C-alpha positions, 0 to 999 in steps of 0.5 A: 917194806923193808927192802924200800929201806935197805934199797934206799939206806944200805949200800955198798959192799956191806948188807944188813945184820951179817957181821963180819966176826959173828957174836958167840952165842950159846943157849945158856942163859947168862950175860957175857962181855961181846966178841969186839965188833959182833954186834955192830949195830949196836949205839951208845946215845949219850947226853952231854953233862958240863963238857962230857957226854955219858951213856944214857940209852941203847940204840940200833943203827938200821941204814946209814943216817938212821938210828931206832932207839926209845922214846923214853930216852928222849927229852930235852938234853943235847945227845951225841950217837957213838958207833963202832964201840965195845969198851965206852972206858977206851978211845977205839979207833974204828968208833965215830961220835955223830950228834943227831939232826933231827930226832922223830919221837912218835907221835902217840908216845904216852909215858904214862900207860908206856905206849909207841916207845919209839924214835927215830934220830937222823944222823948228822951225816950218813957213816961209812960202813965197816967191820965195825959200823954197819945196820942191823936188817928189819924185820918183815911187817907184822913179824911175830916171835914163836914162844921161845925163840932164842933172841938176844939182848945187848947193851952197856946196862947196870950188870945188876940191880942197882949196880955198875954200868958196864964199860964192855958191851954186854949180851944175854939170852932172853927166849921170847915169850909169847903174848898170851903168856906175858899178858897174865894177870900175875905176868904183866897183864894189861899192861902189854899190848901186842904192840910189845914182845917179851922175852926173859922172865925166868928169874936170871936176866933181864935188860937193865937200866941203861939198855934202853933203847938199844935192841932185842936181836934175833937171828935168821935161817940164813944167819943174818940178825934183824932188830925186832924189839927196842927195850921198853921197860921191865920190873920196878922190883929189880933186874932178874925178876921171875915172870916180869921179862923185859918189854920191848918196842914190836919194831915189826908193829912200827915198819909203816911208821919207819918207813915214812918217817925215814922217806920224809925226813 
């Protein structure tokens, strides 16, 4: 199904998941300013207040007219999607702001139990791919990441618990935690399902408020990057709490839902 999406929606000189300027990655856990344009599928979902728009969540460009985010990021507000951004405070020539033509929240989204926390945004028009804007690859249906897989969360979320929203896009290494570990009683227990991915939980770094909806980026052997997760929730006790890793909606569990929504809309 991944190839159906790519054939229908991703065309031109730019493929998926292979940035012109690859991210500078390390195996050291810690948050860093990213290399400019190194995560060109990263989007900022912004809401309107008065005459201005403000960052509220992350999102991922997965096709020329489609962005993936979390259901809990969506309300009755007026939104725009900002692509091609590095520093949210600066005017950047390669960036583009588009309004949603349609927002599709998973029909079984359950905010009380945090289930099916996924949504798609159809942009008002297709974007033109460039060095600054290109889609992430999608994982194959039902792909499961290995324990300890070195994935990266990216976003403009809070720099620390209660701290300020980042101006410059951040990246952080979050090794995957397998379901058997993450669902232990002293970890997340039954709150975590097999339709989720856990990553982090070592007490050093995690996603934080404002990263919600953004991608968990995992690299293939050929160098391309897939979006395996959508930031869903973390510990209410803080952004860097031991045995409470960041929890992501597992994208590969929703391959059919994503494909059907894109093809029928």
